[in-house]
PyMOL commands that place a pseudoatom at each C-alpha (Angstrom):
pseudoatom trace, name=CA, resn=MET, resi=1, chain=A, elem=C, hetatm=0, pos=[190.943, 96.686, 123.866]
pseudoatom trace, name=CA, resn=LYS, resi=2, chain=A, elem=C, hetatm=0, pos=[192.598, 99.034, 121.369]
pseudoatom trace, name=CA, resn=GLU, resi=3, chain=A, elem=C, hetatm=0, pos=[193.531, 96.072, 119.178]
pseudoatom trace, name=CA, resn=LEU, resi=4, chain=A, elem=C, hetatm=0, pos=[189.941, 94.850, 119.130]
pseudoatom trace, name=CA, resn=LEU, resi=5, chain=A, elem=C, hetatm=0, pos=[188.673, 98.277, 118.107]
pseudoatom trace, name=CA, resn=LEU, resi=6, chain=A, elem=C, hetatm=0, pos=[191.220, 98.396, 115.276]
pseudoatom trace, name=CA, resn=ILE, resi=7, chain=A, elem=C, hetatm=0, pos=[190.171, 94.949, 114.064]
pseudoatom trace, name=CA, resn=ILE, resi=8, chain=A, elem=C, hetatm=0, pos=[186.531, 96.079, 114.002]
pseudoatom trace, name=CA, resn=LEU, resi=9, chain=A, elem=C, hetatm=0, pos=[187.568, 99.234, 112.129]
pseudoatom trace, name=CA, resn=SER, resi=10, chain=A, elem=C, hetatm=0, pos=[189.525, 97.083, 109.666]
pseudoatom trace, name=CA, resn=TYR, resi=11, chain=A, elem=C, hetatm=0, pos=[186.441, 94.995, 109.013]
pseudoatom trace, name=CA, resn=MET, resi=12, chain=A, elem=C, hetatm=0, pos=[184.433, 98.173, 108.392]
pseudoatom trace, name=CA, resn=ILE, resi=13, chain=A, elem=C, hetatm=0, pos=[187.039, 99.424, 105.926]
pseudoatom trace, name=CA, resn=GLY, resi=14, chain=A, elem=C, hetatm=0, pos=[187.108, 96.077, 104.148]
pseudoatom trace, name=CA, resn=SER, resi=15, chain=A, elem=C, hetatm=0, pos=[183.302, 96.143, 104.002]
pseudoatom trace, name=CA, resn=ILE, resi=16, chain=A, elem=C, hetatm=0, pos=[183.265, 99.183, 101.717]
pseudoatom trace, name=CA, resn=PRO, resi=17, chain=A, elem=C, hetatm=0, pos=[181.545, 97.630, 98.649]
pseudoatom trace, name=CA, resn=THR, resi=18, chain=A, elem=C, hetatm=0, pos=[183.392, 99.594, 95.991]
pseudoatom trace, name=CA, resn=SER, resi=19, chain=A, elem=C, hetatm=0, pos=[181.923, 97.871, 92.929]
pseudoatom trace, name=CA, resn=VAL, resi=20, chain=A, elem=C, hetatm=0, pos=[178.378, 97.929, 94.321]
pseudoatom trace, name=CA, resn=TRP, resi=21, chain=A, elem=C, hetatm=0, pos=[178.430, 101.629, 95.143]
pseudoatom trace, name=CA, resn=VAL, resi=22, chain=A, elem=C, hetatm=0, pos=[180.119, 102.583, 91.870]
pseudoatom trace, name=CA, resn=SER, resi=23, chain=A, elem=C, hetatm=0, pos=[177.718, 100.524, 89.749]
pseudoatom trace, name=CA, resn=ARG, resi=24, chain=A, elem=C, hetatm=0, pos=[174.705, 102.003, 91.544]
pseudoatom trace, name=CA, resn=GLN, resi=25, chain=A, elem=C, hetatm=0, pos=[175.876, 105.617, 91.440]
pseudoatom trace, name=CA, resn=LEU, resi=26, chain=A, elem=C, hetatm=0, pos=[177.170, 105.670, 87.862]
pseudoatom trace, name=CA, resn=TYR, resi=27, chain=A, elem=C, hetatm=0, pos=[174.963, 103.128, 86.102]
pseudoatom trace, name=CA, resn=GLY, resi=28, chain=A, elem=C, hetatm=0, pos=[171.923, 102.636, 88.326]
pseudoatom trace, name=CA, resn=ILE, resi=29, chain=A, elem=C, hetatm=0, pos=[172.546, 98.875, 88.573]
pseudoatom trace, name=CA, resn=ASP, resi=30, chain=A, elem=C, hetatm=0, pos=[173.787, 96.385, 91.139]
pseudoatom trace, name=CA, resn=ILE, resi=31, chain=A, elem=C, hetatm=0, pos=[176.892, 94.713, 89.716]
pseudoatom trace, name=CA, resn=ARG, resi=32, chain=A, elem=C, hetatm=0, pos=[175.962, 91.536, 91.627]
pseudoatom trace, name=CA, resn=GLU, resi=33, chain=A, elem=C, hetatm=0, pos=[172.975, 91.046, 89.334]
pseudoatom trace, name=CA, resn=TYR, resi=34, chain=A, elem=C, hetatm=0, pos=[175.181, 90.740, 86.253]
pseudoatom trace, name=CA, resn=GLY, resi=35, chain=A, elem=C, hetatm=0, pos=[177.916, 88.488, 84.972]
pseudoatom trace, name=CA, resn=SER, resi=36, chain=A, elem=C, hetatm=0, pos=[179.246, 86.138, 87.624]
pseudoatom trace, name=CA, resn=GLY, resi=37, chain=A, elem=C, hetatm=0, pos=[177.193, 87.876, 90.320]
pseudoatom trace, name=CA, resn=ASN, resi=38, chain=A, elem=C, hetatm=0, pos=[180.410, 88.727, 92.136]
pseudoatom trace, name=CA, resn=ALA, resi=39, chain=A, elem=C, hetatm=0, pos=[181.063, 92.159, 93.673]
pseudoatom trace, name=CA, resn=GLY, resi=40, chain=A, elem=C, hetatm=0, pos=[184.731, 92.199, 92.777]
pseudoatom trace, name=CA, resn=ALA, resi=41, chain=A, elem=C, hetatm=0, pos=[187.008, 93.970, 90.330]
pseudoatom trace, name=CA, resn=THR, resi=42, chain=A, elem=C, hetatm=0, pos=[187.009, 91.128, 87.801]
pseudoatom trace, name=CA, resn=ASN, resi=43, chain=A, elem=C, hetatm=0, pos=[183.239, 91.112, 87.318]
pseudoatom trace, name=CA, resn=THR, resi=44, chain=A, elem=C, hetatm=0, pos=[183.244, 94.914, 87.237]
pseudoatom trace, name=CA, resn=TYR, resi=45, chain=A, elem=C, hetatm=0, pos=[185.910, 94.823, 84.526]
pseudoatom trace, name=CA, resn=ARG, resi=46, chain=A, elem=C, hetatm=0, pos=[183.807, 92.464, 82.426]
pseudoatom trace, name=CA, resn=ILE, resi=47, chain=A, elem=C, hetatm=0, pos=[180.506, 94.307, 82.878]
pseudoatom trace, name=CA, resn=LEU, resi=48, chain=A, elem=C, hetatm=0, pos=[181.460, 97.990, 83.177]
pseudoatom trace, name=CA, resn=GLY, resi=49, chain=A, elem=C, hetatm=0, pos=[184.763, 98.090, 81.322]
pseudoatom trace, name=CA, resn=ALA, resi=50, chain=A, elem=C, hetatm=0, pos=[188.468, 98.465, 82.005]
pseudoatom trace, name=CA, resn=LYS, resi=51, chain=A, elem=C, hetatm=0, pos=[188.433, 101.978, 83.515]
pseudoatom trace, name=CA, resn=ILE, resi=52, chain=A, elem=C, hetatm=0, pos=[185.785, 101.251, 86.154]
pseudoatom trace, name=CA, resn=GLY, resi=53, chain=A, elem=C, hetatm=0, pos=[187.194, 97.781, 86.788]
pseudoatom trace, name=CA, resn=THR, resi=54, chain=A, elem=C, hetatm=0, pos=[190.672, 99.199, 87.354]
pseudoatom trace, name=CA, resn=PHE, resi=55, chain=A, elem=C, hetatm=0, pos=[189.310, 101.881, 89.685]
pseudoatom trace, name=CA, resn=VAL, resi=56, chain=A, elem=C, hetatm=0, pos=[187.481, 99.245, 91.750]
pseudoatom trace, name=CA, resn=MET, resi=57, chain=A, elem=C, hetatm=0, pos=[190.600, 97.076, 91.903]
pseudoatom trace, name=CA, resn=VAL, resi=58, chain=A, elem=C, hetatm=0, pos=[192.808, 99.955, 93.085]
pseudoatom trace, name=CA, resn=VAL, resi=59, chain=A, elem=C, hetatm=0, pos=[190.333, 100.982, 95.802]
pseudoatom trace, name=CA, resn=ASP, resi=60, chain=A, elem=C, hetatm=0, pos=[189.955, 97.378, 96.975]
pseudoatom trace, name=CA, resn=ILE, resi=61, chain=A, elem=C, hetatm=0, pos=[193.750, 97.056, 97.198]
pseudoatom trace, name=CA, resn=LEU, resi=62, chain=A, elem=C, hetatm=0, pos=[193.936, 100.296, 99.174]
pseudoatom trace, name=CA, resn=LYS, resi=63, chain=A, elem=C, hetatm=0, pos=[191.356, 98.913, 101.609]
pseudoatom trace, name=CA, resn=GLY, resi=64, chain=A, elem=C, hetatm=0, pos=[193.787, 96.127, 102.453]
pseudoatom trace, name=CA, resn=VAL, resi=65, chain=A, elem=C, hetatm=0, pos=[196.775, 98.455, 102.708]
pseudoatom trace, name=CA, resn=ILE, resi=66, chain=A, elem=C, hetatm=0, pos=[195.001, 101.000, 104.934]
pseudoatom trace, name=CA, resn=ALA, resi=67, chain=A, elem=C, hetatm=0, pos=[193.375, 98.437, 107.219]
pseudoatom trace, name=CA, resn=THR, resi=68, chain=A, elem=C, hetatm=0, pos=[196.613, 96.495, 107.695]
pseudoatom trace, name=CA, resn=SER, resi=69, chain=A, elem=C, hetatm=0, pos=[198.510, 99.711, 108.455]
pseudoatom trace, name=CA, resn=LEU, resi=70, chain=A, elem=C, hetatm=0, pos=[196.203, 100.697, 111.313]
pseudoatom trace, name=CA, resn=TYR, resi=71, chain=A, elem=C, hetatm=0, pos=[198.788, 99.232, 113.701]
pseudoatom trace, name=CA, resn=LEU, resi=72, chain=A, elem=C, hetatm=0, pos=[200.496, 102.641, 113.367]
pseudoatom trace, name=CA, resn=LEU, resi=73, chain=A, elem=C, hetatm=0, pos=[197.841, 104.041, 115.708]
pseudoatom trace, name=CA, resn=ILE, resi=74, chain=A, elem=C, hetatm=0, pos=[199.315, 102.062, 118.605]
pseudoatom trace, name=CA, resn=PRO, resi=75, chain=A, elem=C, hetatm=0, pos=[202.923, 103.222, 119.315]
pseudoatom trace, name=CA, resn=TYR, resi=76, chain=A, elem=C, hetatm=0, pos=[203.914, 99.942, 121.004]
pseudoatom trace, name=CA, resn=TYR, resi=77, chain=A, elem=C, hetatm=0, pos=[203.799, 98.030, 117.726]
pseudoatom trace, name=CA, resn=LEU, resi=78, chain=A, elem=C, hetatm=0, pos=[206.242, 100.401, 116.062]
pseudoatom trace, name=CA, resn=HIS, resi=79, chain=A, elem=C, hetatm=0, pos=[209.077, 98.819, 118.053]
pseudoatom trace, name=CA, resn=ASP, resi=80, chain=A, elem=C, hetatm=0, pos=[208.105, 95.150, 118.274]
pseudoatom trace, name=CA, resn=GLU, resi=81, chain=A, elem=C, hetatm=0, pos=[208.361, 93.362, 114.921]
pseudoatom trace, name=CA, resn=TRP, resi=82, chain=A, elem=C, hetatm=0, pos=[206.933, 90.036, 116.125]
pseudoatom trace, name=CA, resn=ASP, resi=83, chain=A, elem=C, hetatm=0, pos=[203.778, 91.489, 117.667]
pseudoatom trace, name=CA, resn=ARG, resi=84, chain=A, elem=C, hetatm=0, pos=[203.457, 94.015, 114.847]
pseudoatom trace, name=CA, resn=THR, resi=85, chain=A, elem=C, hetatm=0, pos=[203.383, 91.291, 112.186]
pseudoatom trace, name=CA, resn=ASN, resi=86, chain=A, elem=C, hetatm=0, pos=[200.804, 89.320, 114.148]
pseudoatom trace, name=CA, resn=LEU, resi=87, chain=A, elem=C, hetatm=0, pos=[198.575, 92.367, 114.546]
pseudoatom trace, name=CA, resn=MET, resi=88, chain=A, elem=C, hetatm=0, pos=[198.959, 93.284, 110.868]
pseudoatom trace, name=CA, resn=ILE, resi=89, chain=A, elem=C, hetatm=0, pos=[197.845, 89.796, 109.858]
pseudoatom trace, name=CA, resn=GLY, resi=90, chain=A, elem=C, hetatm=0, pos=[194.816, 90.103, 112.133]
pseudoatom trace, name=CA, resn=LEU, resi=91, chain=A, elem=C, hetatm=0, pos=[193.925, 93.539, 110.789]
pseudoatom trace, name=CA, resn=GLY, resi=92, chain=A, elem=C, hetatm=0, pos=[194.386, 92.444, 107.183]
pseudoatom trace, name=CA, resn=LEU, resi=93, chain=A, elem=C, hetatm=0, pos=[192.284, 89.321, 107.572]
pseudoatom trace, name=CA, resn=ALA, resi=94, chain=A, elem=C, hetatm=0, pos=[189.518, 91.399, 109.147]
pseudoatom trace, name=CA, resn=ALA, resi=95, chain=A, elem=C, hetatm=0, pos=[189.539, 93.633, 106.054]
pseudoatom trace, name=CA, resn=VAL, resi=96, chain=A, elem=C, hetatm=0, pos=[189.461, 90.627, 103.714]
pseudoatom trace, name=CA, resn=LEU, resi=97, chain=A, elem=C, hetatm=0, pos=[186.573, 89.177, 105.705]
pseudoatom trace, name=CA, resn=GLY, resi=98, chain=A, elem=C, hetatm=0, pos=[184.796, 92.516, 105.379]
pseudoatom trace, name=CA, resn=HIS, resi=99, chain=A, elem=C, hetatm=0, pos=[185.291, 92.486, 101.617]
pseudoatom trace, name=CA, resn=ILE, resi=100, chain=A, elem=C, hetatm=0, pos=[183.838, 88.987, 101.306]
pseudoatom trace, name=CA, resn=PHE, resi=101, chain=A, elem=C, hetatm=0, pos=[181.006, 89.633, 103.776]
pseudoatom trace, name=CA, resn=PRO, resi=102, chain=A, elem=C, hetatm=0, pos=[180.445, 93.423, 103.701]
pseudoatom trace, name=CA, resn=ILE, resi=103, chain=A, elem=C, hetatm=0, pos=[178.140, 94.780, 106.375]
pseudoatom trace, name=CA, resn=TRP, resi=104, chain=A, elem=C, hetatm=0, pos=[177.307, 97.707, 104.055]
pseudoatom trace, name=CA, resn=ALA, resi=105, chain=A, elem=C, hetatm=0, pos=[176.058, 95.435, 101.235]
pseudoatom trace, name=CA, resn=ASP, resi=106, chain=A, elem=C, hetatm=0, pos=[173.970, 92.660, 102.784]
pseudoatom trace, name=CA, resn=PHE, resi=107, chain=A, elem=C, hetatm=0, pos=[177.094, 90.539, 103.424]
pseudoatom trace, name=CA, resn=ARG, resi=108, chain=A, elem=C, hetatm=0, pos=[177.396, 89.733, 99.687]
pseudoatom trace, name=CA, resn=GLY, resi=109, chain=A, elem=C, hetatm=0, pos=[180.801, 90.864, 98.534]
pseudoatom trace, name=CA, resn=GLY, resi=110, chain=A, elem=C, hetatm=0, pos=[183.714, 89.808, 96.371]
pseudoatom trace, name=CA, resn=LYS, resi=111, chain=A, elem=C, hetatm=0, pos=[186.314, 87.095, 96.678]
pseudoatom trace, name=CA, resn=GLY, resi=112, chain=A, elem=C, hetatm=0, pos=[188.821, 89.254, 98.531]
pseudoatom trace, name=CA, resn=VAL, resi=113, chain=A, elem=C, hetatm=0, pos=[191.830, 88.813, 96.241]
pseudoatom trace, name=CA, resn=ALA, resi=114, chain=A, elem=C, hetatm=0, pos=[192.524, 92.530, 95.674]
pseudoatom trace, name=CA, resn=THR, resi=115, chain=A, elem=C, hetatm=0, pos=[192.110, 93.362, 99.378]
pseudoatom trace, name=CA, resn=LEU, resi=116, chain=A, elem=C, hetatm=0, pos=[194.261, 90.367, 100.264]
pseudoatom trace, name=CA, resn=PHE, resi=117, chain=A, elem=C, hetatm=0, pos=[196.949, 91.660, 97.921]
pseudoatom trace, name=CA, resn=GLY, resi=118, chain=A, elem=C, hetatm=0, pos=[196.782, 95.055, 99.634]
pseudoatom trace, name=CA, resn=MET, resi=119, chain=A, elem=C, hetatm=0, pos=[197.272, 93.295, 102.956]
pseudoatom trace, name=CA, resn=VAL, resi=120, chain=A, elem=C, hetatm=0, pos=[200.352, 91.428, 101.687]
pseudoatom trace, name=CA, resn=LEU, resi=121, chain=A, elem=C, hetatm=0, pos=[201.656, 94.649, 100.117]
pseudoatom trace, name=CA, resn=ALA, resi=122, chain=A, elem=C, hetatm=0, pos=[201.539, 96.335, 103.528]
pseudoatom trace, name=CA, resn=ILE, resi=123, chain=A, elem=C, hetatm=0, pos=[203.197, 93.427, 105.359]
pseudoatom trace, name=CA, resn=GLN, resi=124, chain=A, elem=C, hetatm=0, pos=[205.763, 92.206, 102.817]
pseudoatom trace, name=CA, resn=PRO, resi=125, chain=A, elem=C, hetatm=0, pos=[206.060, 94.480, 99.745]
pseudoatom trace, name=CA, resn=LEU, resi=126, chain=A, elem=C, hetatm=0, pos=[208.752, 92.418, 97.995]
pseudoatom trace, name=CA, resn=VAL, resi=127, chain=A, elem=C, hetatm=0, pos=[206.721, 89.214, 98.193]
pseudoatom trace, name=CA, resn=ALA, resi=128, chain=A, elem=C, hetatm=0, pos=[203.656, 91.105, 96.968]
pseudoatom trace, name=CA, resn=LEU, resi=129, chain=A, elem=C, hetatm=0, pos=[205.545, 92.363, 93.921]
pseudoatom trace, name=CA, resn=CYS, resi=130, chain=A, elem=C, hetatm=0, pos=[206.761, 88.831, 93.155]
pseudoatom trace, name=CA, resn=CYS, resi=131, chain=A, elem=C, hetatm=0, pos=[203.146, 87.634, 93.280]
pseudoatom trace, name=CA, resn=VAL, resi=132, chain=A, elem=C, hetatm=0, pos=[202.150, 90.454, 90.926]
pseudoatom trace, name=CA, resn=GLY, resi=133, chain=A, elem=C, hetatm=0, pos=[204.775, 89.166, 88.509]
pseudoatom trace, name=CA, resn=VAL, resi=134, chain=A, elem=C, hetatm=0, pos=[203.257, 85.677, 88.631]
pseudoatom trace, name=CA, resn=PHE, resi=135, chain=A, elem=C, hetatm=0, pos=[199.741, 87.096, 88.225]
pseudoatom trace, name=CA, resn=LEU, resi=136, chain=A, elem=C, hetatm=0, pos=[200.654, 89.224, 85.193]
pseudoatom trace, name=CA, resn=LEU, resi=137, chain=A, elem=C, hetatm=0, pos=[202.609, 86.424, 83.520]
pseudoatom trace, name=CA, resn=VAL, resi=138, chain=A, elem=C, hetatm=0, pos=[199.733, 83.946, 83.834]
pseudoatom trace, name=CA, resn=LEU, resi=139, chain=A, elem=C, hetatm=0, pos=[197.244, 86.626, 82.733]
pseudoatom trace, name=CA, resn=PHE, resi=140, chain=A, elem=C, hetatm=0, pos=[199.374, 87.434, 79.686]
pseudoatom trace, name=CA, resn=LEU, resi=141, chain=A, elem=C, hetatm=0, pos=[199.615, 83.771, 78.708]
pseudoatom trace, name=CA, resn=THR, resi=142, chain=A, elem=C, hetatm=0, pos=[196.010, 82.713, 79.428]
pseudoatom trace, name=CA, resn=ARG, resi=143, chain=A, elem=C, hetatm=0, pos=[193.824, 85.839, 79.930]
pseudoatom trace, name=CA, resn=PHE, resi=144, chain=A, elem=C, hetatm=0, pos=[192.113, 84.051, 82.827]
pseudoatom trace, name=CA, resn=ILE, resi=145, chain=A, elem=C, hetatm=0, pos=[191.993, 86.352, 85.871]
pseudoatom trace, name=CA, resn=SER, resi=146, chain=A, elem=C, hetatm=0, pos=[190.736, 83.509, 88.048]
pseudoatom trace, name=CA, resn=LEU, resi=147, chain=A, elem=C, hetatm=0, pos=[193.657, 81.234, 87.129]
pseudoatom trace, name=CA, resn=SER, resi=148, chain=A, elem=C, hetatm=0, pos=[196.079, 84.129, 87.576]
pseudoatom trace, name=CA, resn=SER, resi=149, chain=A, elem=C, hetatm=0, pos=[194.711, 84.796, 91.076]
pseudoatom trace, name=CA, resn=ILE, resi=150, chain=A, elem=C, hetatm=0, pos=[194.873, 81.137, 92.078]
pseudoatom trace, name=CA, resn=LEU, resi=151, chain=A, elem=C, hetatm=0, pos=[198.436, 80.630, 90.880]
pseudoatom trace, name=CA, resn=ALA, resi=152, chain=A, elem=C, hetatm=0, pos=[199.574, 83.925, 92.416]
pseudoatom trace, name=CA, resn=SER, resi=153, chain=A, elem=C, hetatm=0, pos=[198.168, 82.824, 95.796]
pseudoatom trace, name=CA, resn=ILE, resi=154, chain=A, elem=C, hetatm=0, pos=[199.966, 79.480, 95.523]
pseudoatom trace, name=CA, resn=ALA, resi=155, chain=A, elem=C, hetatm=0, pos=[203.137, 81.350, 94.558]
pseudoatom trace, name=CA, resn=PHE, resi=156, chain=A, elem=C, hetatm=0, pos=[202.708, 83.495, 97.690]
pseudoatom trace, name=CA, resn=ALA, resi=157, chain=A, elem=C, hetatm=0, pos=[202.836, 80.376, 99.863]
pseudoatom trace, name=CA, resn=VAL, resi=158, chain=A, elem=C, hetatm=0, pos=[205.879, 79.097, 97.950]
pseudoatom trace, name=CA, resn=PHE, resi=159, chain=A, elem=C, hetatm=0, pos=[207.676, 82.430, 98.328]
pseudoatom trace, name=CA, resn=ILE, resi=160, chain=A, elem=C, hetatm=0, pos=[207.015, 82.612, 102.066]
pseudoatom trace, name=CA, resn=LEU, resi=161, chain=A, elem=C, hetatm=0, pos=[207.742, 78.959, 102.859]
pseudoatom trace, name=CA, resn=PHE, resi=162, chain=A, elem=C, hetatm=0, pos=[210.699, 78.270, 100.574]
pseudoatom trace, name=CA, resn=ILE, resi=163, chain=A, elem=C, hetatm=0, pos=[212.105, 81.253, 98.661]
pseudoatom trace, name=CA, resn=PHE, resi=164, chain=A, elem=C, hetatm=0, pos=[212.176, 83.822, 101.472]
pseudoatom trace, name=CA, resn=ASN, resi=165, chain=A, elem=C, hetatm=0, pos=[212.051, 81.083, 104.110]
pseudoatom trace, name=CA, resn=GLU, resi=166, chain=A, elem=C, hetatm=0, pos=[210.033, 83.138, 106.612]
pseudoatom trace, name=CA, resn=LYS, resi=167, chain=A, elem=C, hetatm=0, pos=[210.728, 81.826, 110.123]
pseudoatom trace, name=CA, resn=GLU, resi=168, chain=A, elem=C, hetatm=0, pos=[207.632, 83.079, 111.927]
pseudoatom trace, name=CA, resn=THR, resi=169, chain=A, elem=C, hetatm=0, pos=[205.174, 80.210, 112.336]
pseudoatom trace, name=CA, resn=LEU, resi=170, chain=A, elem=C, hetatm=0, pos=[202.049, 82.378, 112.166]
pseudoatom trace, name=CA, resn=TYR, resi=171, chain=A, elem=C, hetatm=0, pos=[203.197, 83.973, 108.911]
pseudoatom trace, name=CA, resn=ARG, resi=172, chain=A, elem=C, hetatm=0, pos=[203.897, 80.552, 107.373]
pseudoatom trace, name=CA, resn=ALA, resi=173, chain=A, elem=C, hetatm=0, pos=[200.470, 79.321, 108.438]
pseudoatom trace, name=CA, resn=PHE, resi=174, chain=A, elem=C, hetatm=0, pos=[198.947, 82.496, 107.028]
pseudoatom trace, name=CA, resn=ALA, resi=175, chain=A, elem=C, hetatm=0, pos=[200.608, 81.897, 103.645]
pseudoatom trace, name=CA, resn=ILE, resi=176, chain=A, elem=C, hetatm=0, pos=[199.141, 78.398, 103.440]
pseudoatom trace, name=CA, resn=ALA, resi=177, chain=A, elem=C, hetatm=0, pos=[195.735, 79.705, 104.543]
pseudoatom trace, name=CA, resn=VAL, resi=178, chain=A, elem=C, hetatm=0, pos=[195.815, 82.352, 101.793]
pseudoatom trace, name=CA, resn=ALA, resi=179, chain=A, elem=C, hetatm=0, pos=[196.371, 79.742, 99.078]
pseudoatom trace, name=CA, resn=LEU, resi=180, chain=A, elem=C, hetatm=0, pos=[193.597, 77.550, 100.466]
pseudoatom trace, name=CA, resn=MET, resi=181, chain=A, elem=C, hetatm=0, pos=[191.189, 80.469, 100.880]
pseudoatom trace, name=CA, resn=VAL, resi=182, chain=A, elem=C, hetatm=0, pos=[191.699, 81.715, 97.314]
pseudoatom trace, name=CA, resn=MET, resi=183, chain=A, elem=C, hetatm=0, pos=[191.138, 78.221, 95.932]
pseudoatom trace, name=CA, resn=LEU, resi=184, chain=A, elem=C, hetatm=0, pos=[188.053, 77.854, 98.107]
pseudoatom trace, name=CA, resn=THR, resi=185, chain=A, elem=C, hetatm=0, pos=[186.532, 81.148, 96.941]
pseudoatom trace, name=CA, resn=HIS, resi=186, chain=A, elem=C, hetatm=0, pos=[187.295, 80.221, 93.319]
pseudoatom trace, name=CA, resn=GLN, resi=187, chain=A, elem=C, hetatm=0, pos=[185.667, 76.791, 93.310]
pseudoatom trace, name=CA, resn=LYS, resi=188, chain=A, elem=C, hetatm=0, pos=[183.178, 77.753, 90.605]
pseudoatom trace, name=CA, resn=ASN, resi=189, chain=A, elem=C, hetatm=0, pos=[185.957, 79.264, 88.517]
pseudoatom trace, name=CA, resn=ILE, resi=190, chain=A, elem=C, hetatm=0, pos=[188.024, 76.097, 88.863]
pseudoatom trace, name=CA, resn=GLY, resi=191, chain=A, elem=C, hetatm=0, pos=[185.033, 74.080, 87.671]
pseudoatom trace, name=CA, resn=ARG, resi=192, chain=A, elem=C, hetatm=0, pos=[184.613, 76.347, 84.645]
pseudoatom trace, name=CA, resn=LEU, resi=193, chain=A, elem=C, hetatm=0, pos=[188.331, 76.177, 83.883]
pseudoatom trace, name=CA, resn=LEU, resi=194, chain=A, elem=C, hetatm=0, pos=[188.195, 72.375, 83.886]
pseudoatom trace, name=CA, resn=ARG, resi=195, chain=A, elem=C, hetatm=0, pos=[185.124, 72.442, 81.624]
pseudoatom trace, name=CA, resn=GLY, resi=196, chain=A, elem=C, hetatm=0, pos=[186.694, 75.011, 79.322]
pseudoatom trace, name=CA, resn=SER, resi=197, chain=A, elem=C, hetatm=0, pos=[183.883, 77.505, 79.866]
pseudoatom trace, name=CA, resn=GLU, resi=198, chain=A, elem=C, hetatm=0, pos=[185.681, 80.158, 81.943]
pseudoatom trace, name=CA, resn=SER, resi=199, chain=A, elem=C, hetatm=0, pos=[185.510, 83.665, 80.471]
pseudoatom trace, name=CA, resn=LYS, resi=200, chain=A, elem=C, hetatm=0, pos=[188.684, 85.418, 79.364]
pseudoatom trace, name=CA, resn=VAL, resi=201, chain=A, elem=C, hetatm=0, pos=[189.282, 89.102, 79.902]
pseudoatom trace, name=CA, resn=PRO, resi=202, chain=A, elem=C, hetatm=0, pos=[189.342, 91.181, 76.694]
pseudoatom trace, name=CA, resn=ILE, resi=203, chain=A, elem=C, hetatm=0, pos=[193.016, 92.079, 76.658]
pseudoatom trace, name=CA, resn=LEU, resi=204, chain=A, elem=C, hetatm=0, pos=[195.626, 91.601, 73.951]
pseudoatom trace, name=CA, resn=LYS, resi=205, chain=A, elem=C, hetatm=0, pos=[192.918, 91.769, 71.280]
pseudoatom trace, name=CA, resn=HIS, resi=206, chain=A, elem=C, hetatm=0, pos=[195.415, 92.832, 68.608]
pseudoatom trace, name=CA, resn=ARG, resi=207, chain=A, elem=C, hetatm=0, pos=[197.594, 89.815, 69.357]
pseudoatom trace, name=CA, resn=ASP, resi=208, chain=A, elem=C, hetatm=0, pos=[194.611, 87.489, 69.034]
pseudoatom trace, name=CA, resn=LYS, resi=209, chain=A, elem=C, hetatm=0, pos=[193.513, 89.111, 65.782]
pseudoatom trace, name=CA, resn=ARG, resi=210, chain=A, elem=C, hetatm=0, pos=[196.976, 88.630, 64.311]
pseudoatom trace, name=CA, resn=ARG, resi=211, chain=A, elem=C, hetatm=0, pos=[197.017, 84.990, 65.371]
pseudoatom trace, name=CA, resn=ASN, resi=212, chain=A, elem=C, hetatm=0, pos=[193.581, 84.345, 63.902]
pseudoatom trace, name=CA, resn=LYS, resi=213, chain=A, elem=C, hetatm=0, pos=[194.575, 86.092, 60.694]
pseudoatom trace, name=CA, resn=ARG, resi=214, chain=A, elem=C, hetatm=0, pos=[197.704, 83.937, 60.382]
pseudoatom trace, name=CA, resn=LYS, resi=215, chain=A, elem=C, hetatm=0, pos=[195.660, 80.791, 60.992]
pseudoatom trace, name=CA, resn=GLN, resi=216, chain=A, elem=C, hetatm=0, pos=[193.172, 81.802, 58.306]
pseudoatom trace, name=CA, resn=GLU, resi=217, chain=A, elem=C, hetatm=0, pos=[196.001, 82.517, 55.865]
pseudoatom trace, name=CA, resn=GLU, resi=218, chain=A, elem=C, hetatm=0, pos=[197.592, 79.142, 56.614]
pseudoatom trace, name=CA, resn=GLU, resi=219, chain=A, elem=C, hetatm=0, pos=[194.285, 77.354, 56.082]
pseudoatom trace, name=CA, resn=VAL, resi=220, chain=A, elem=C, hetatm=0, pos=[193.870, 79.059, 52.720]
for i in range(1, 220): cmd.bond("trace and resi %d" % i, "trace and resi %d" % (i + 1))
show_as sticks, trace
zoom trace
């Protein structure tokens, strides 16, 4: 009974529509009516800028961390690693589900990547940091947040299944499910990537300017 209540609470926490509330309170708009129509950090970054986008991302990550850590409210799970991991996965997934289908925002939320990362950070910090490394490397090379998220989720499965060789069956299944879920929620992005029409985030502008300047000089 306690576990069920915590799962419901996790869903409620995950349902906090950070980008929607911030865009309404600060700008008088609904972020879902602009850009990709997504209520996540990436669309917020593109529409409202880096500061607001970063704030939304951090809060969405914290939603995953806090929801997944609710197991601390039941003393039994402090001493049983197997059951604790299973409960943490359940709590985290409930938060991710809340982010994607938020009860506080007409069930129209984001893609859940930031909240999912917060969940992984709470369960397996080292693996989470490795995934961050993959994400940042791909982002640096391509400037596609969608591609960075997809490859980081695939890397998560690889880390769990092969690098860290996690023995628990549920955790291994969870890792595979994460990769599949991220690819599923990014179907439109994958289509745009294949067509060459996916938007890049405006980072490393100085690097791009230097490259363009060199190309122009070479052409002359």
